[in-house]
N, C-alpha and C positions, 0 to 999 in steps of 0.2 A: 504493500500500500504506500502510495506517495506520502512523504512527510507532511506536506501541506494539507492533504486530505485528512490525515490523522489529526492534525492540529484543528481543522475546522470541526471535525466530529467531537473532539474534546471540548471545544468552546461551546458547541451546541448542547452537549450533555451538561456542562457546568452551568450554563446560563439560559437553559431552555425556558425556565419559568419567567425570567425577565424578558426574553425575546418574545414569548407568546403573549405576555401581558402588553407589551408594546404594540403588537399586531392587533390585539383586541381594542386598544385605544384608538388606533387608526379607524377601526370599524365604527367608532362612535362619532367621528368628525361630521359626517353628513347629517347627523341629528342636531347639530349645533346651529348657531345663527349663520346667516349668509356671510356676515363679516368674518366669522371664524374660518369658513371654507375659503373665502377670498384671501385671507391671511396666509393660508397654507399654499395657495397658488403663488402668492407673491414671494414666499420663502423659496419656492422652487425656481421662480424666475431669477432670484438673486444668487443661487448657489453656484452657477458655472464659474469656474476658476476662483472660487471664494470658499473659505472654510465655512462649514455648515453652522458652527457656533456664531461666527460673525454675522452671517445672514440672519440667523434666528434672533440675535440681539437687536439688530436694526428693525426687524419686523415687530418684535415685542414692544419696542419704544413707540412705534407708529400705531400699533393696536391700542395701547394705553391712551394715546392722544387722539385717536380716531382720525389720524391724518392719512391712513391708507386709503380711506374713502373720500377724504376732503382736502388733503394737502395738495399744493401745486407741485409741478415737476421739480422746480428749483429746491423747494424745501425737502422733498423726498430724496433728491440726489444728495443734498447736504448730509442728511441722516445716514444714508448708505455710505457715503465717503468717510464720515467720522467713525463708522464702525468697521471699516476695512473691507467693504464690499467693492469688488473691482467693477469697472465700467459703470459708475453710478448714474451718469447722465442717461445712457441707453436704457438701463434697467428702470430708472424712474419713469422714463417715457413709456416703457412696456407696462408698468404698473398702472399708470393713468389710463392707458388705452384699454387695459383689461377690465376696467370698471364697467364697461358697456356690457360685459357678459356675467356680471355679478350673480344674477338669479339663474342664469343658464347652467351654472356649475353644479346645481343640485338636481338637474334634470338631464344629465348626460346619459347616453345609451348605457344599458346595464352590461353589455358586452365590453370587456376591457379594451379589445383591439379597435372596436368602432369608436369608443370614447376617446381613445388616444388619437385616432385619425382626426376626429373633430377638433380636439385641442390643438394639434399641430397646424391644422388649417386655419383656425380662427384666432388663436392667442399668440400675438407677437412675442418673441423671446423664448418660445417653447419649441424645442426639437423633440425627437423621440425619447431621449434620455430624460429631459425635464418633465415631459408629459407623463412618462412612466413613473417618475418620482412622485409627482402630484397625485396620480391615481392610486399608487400604493399607499400614500399618506392619508387618503380618504377612504381606504378600505378595499380597494380593488385587488384582485389576486391574479397571478399567472403571468406577470410581466417582468422584464429584466431592466434594471437601472444601470446601464452600461457606462459608468464613469471610469476614470483611470484606475481607481483602486480595484474595482471589480474586474476590469480587464487584466490588470496585473495578477490578480488572484487566479484568474482563469489560466493565465500563462504558467504560473507556478504549479498549478495542478496538472497541467499538460494537455488541456483541452484545446488550446490554441498555441501556435508556435510563436507568434509575435503580437504585440499590442499595435493595432492599426493606428496610423497617424490621423486618418480621417474616417468618419463613419457615415457612409451613404445610407439611404433607407434600406437598400438591399443588403449591405453588409451588416447593418444593425439587426435586421430580422434574422439573418443567418446565425449571427453570434448569439442572439437571444435564444434560439432553439438549442444551441450548445449549452448555454447557461441553465436553461430549464431541464435539460437532460441530466446535467451534472447534479442539480438539486434533487432530481428524482433518484439518481444513483446513490446519493447520500442519505436518502430517506427524509428529505426536507422539502417544504414548499419553497418556491423561488424567493418569495419575500422574506422568509426566514434565513435562507442562505445569504441574502444581501446583508442582513443585520449581523450575521456571523462574520462575514468578511470585513464589515466596518468595525466590528468589535476587535477583530484581529489587528486592523491597521491603526485604530485610534484608542482602543482600550475601553470604549463605552458603547452602549446600545442607545443610539439616538434616533435619527429619522432621516 
């Protein structure tokens, strides 16, 4: 058995309760307010090339102030910048534009793949990775969040030879199938394996 596979199995065994509790929390998000769901979307807009904790800190500040829904682009960009979110101007623009879809976020297709296609088509700033991240964080199952950490983990396990420099839609979907198969082989759901890999890289089960 590959050493990395053994490590992932050990992490899941040791932290299964914490991981499963986090996944149950994700399932509750759609029962919360429109603003809570929107905040999760904004978090996923902000995470590319930015530490998750930095993005979360910025979003938490704006949730408390209600500026996610009411702040102008300049103010939002300032908050993002102060908290270490990269490309703050672009991401502030995406957040403001996404307000037009505030209520639509609770009526996405129940099928995860159809919901993802809708998000990628309609929400600026979301590619397949970010859309998959958002859907996982509001309780959808069966998708892969193929960021650099996950791709490196897949390489370490041996299911891919190299981490691709660019992810086209076709490449994303091909690698997603490999990730899902890996999760099945390890006896985990894809969303649980994602949290296992993140716990391995960061030491915490976050989102």
